[in-house]
C-alpha positions as CSV (number, residue, x, y, z in Angstrom):
1,X,-21.2,-21.4,-5.6
2,X,-18.9,-19.3,-7.7
3,X,-16.8,-16.3,-5.9
4,X,-18.4,-13.8,-8.6
5,X,-21.8,-14.6,-7.8
6,X,-21.3,-14.3,-3.6
7,X,-19.8,-10.7,-4.5
8,X,-21.7,-7.4,-5.2
9,X,-20.0,-5.5,-7.9
10,X,-18.9,-3.2,-8.5
11,X,-16.4,-3.3,-5.6
12,X,-15.2,-0.9,-4.1
13,X,-11.4,-0.1,-4.4
14,X,-8.4,2.3,-3.5
15,X,-5.7,3.4,-5.3
16,X,-2.3,3.0,-3.5
17,X,-1.6,6.9,-3.4
18,X,-5.2,7.2,-1.6
19,X,-4.5,8.1,2.0
20,X,-5.1,4.3,4.3
21,X,-8.1,6.5,6.2
22,X,-9.7,6.4,3.1
23,X,-9.3,2.2,3.0
24,X,-10.2,2.7,6.5
25,X,-13.3,4.2,5.8
26,X,-14.4,2.1,3.0
27,X,-13.6,-1.0,5.2
28,X,-16.0,0.4,8.0
29,X,-18.9,1.9,5.9
30,X,-19.3,-0.9,3.6
31,X,-19.3,-3.7,6.6
32,X,-16.3,-5.6,4.2
33,X,-12.8,-6.8,5.9
34,X,-10.8,-5.8,3.3
35,X,-10.6,-3.3,0.1
36,X,-8.5,-4.3,-2.8
37,X,-5.9,-2.3,-4.2
38,X,-5.7,-1.1,-7.7
39,X,-2.6,0.3,-10.3
40,X,-3.9,2.7,-12.8
41,X,-4.4,0.0,-15.2
42,X,-6.7,-1.6,-12.4
43,X,-4.4,-4.2,-11.9
44,X,-4.7,-5.6,-8.3
45,X,-1.5,-4.9,-6.4
46,X,-2.4,-5.2,-2.8
47,X,-5.2,-5.5,-0.3
48,X,-5.8,-3.4,3.2
49,X,-7.7,-5.8,5.4
50,X,-8.7,-5.0,9.3
51,X,-5.7,-6.3,10.1
52,X,-3.4,-4.2,8.2
53,X,-5.3,-1.2,9.7
54,X,-4.9,-2.7,13.2
55,X,-1.3,-3.4,13.2
56,X,-0.3,0.4,12.0
57,X,-2.6,2.0,14.6
58,X,-1.5,0.1,17.4
59,X,2.5,0.4,16.5
60,X,2.0,4.3,15.7
61,X,0.6,7.0,18.1
62,X,-0.1,9.3,14.9
63,X,-2.4,6.1,13.9
64,X,-3.0,6.1,9.2
65,X,-3.0,10.0,10.0
66,X,-0.3,10.4,7.1
67,X,0.0,7.3,5.6
68,X,-0.8,6.1,2.6
69,X,-2.5,3.2,1.1
70,X,0.7,1.5,-0.3
71,X,2.6,2.1,3.2
72,X,-0.1,-0.1,4.7
73,X,-1.2,-2.5,2.4
74,X,-0.6,-6.3,2.1
75,X,1.6,-6.6,-1.2
76,X,0.6,-10.0,-3.4
77,X,-2.1,-11.1,-2.0
78,X,-3.1,-14.9,-2.8
79,X,-6.4,-14.8,-4.5
80,X,-8.6,-17.1,-6.7
81,X,-10.7,-16.7,-10.0
82,X,-14.2,-15.6,-10.4
83,X,-15.4,-19.2,-10.8
């Protein structure tokens, strides 16, 4: 089975400028473990995972408030092709 056959399209993504709370909202509402971060050209530049969100909440009194996606995302994630 290929990855493209098991991942629903379109898959939600966020931009690096969006509030980190929006990435968290997508993860919770879509029941997914992470959301990709894309630049304006649609290139993958990072990933915001449940782990990234928990790490920030545990280390910062204000949690995600006031942070952009680019401040919490994992940069240069390891990827595989669709097939």
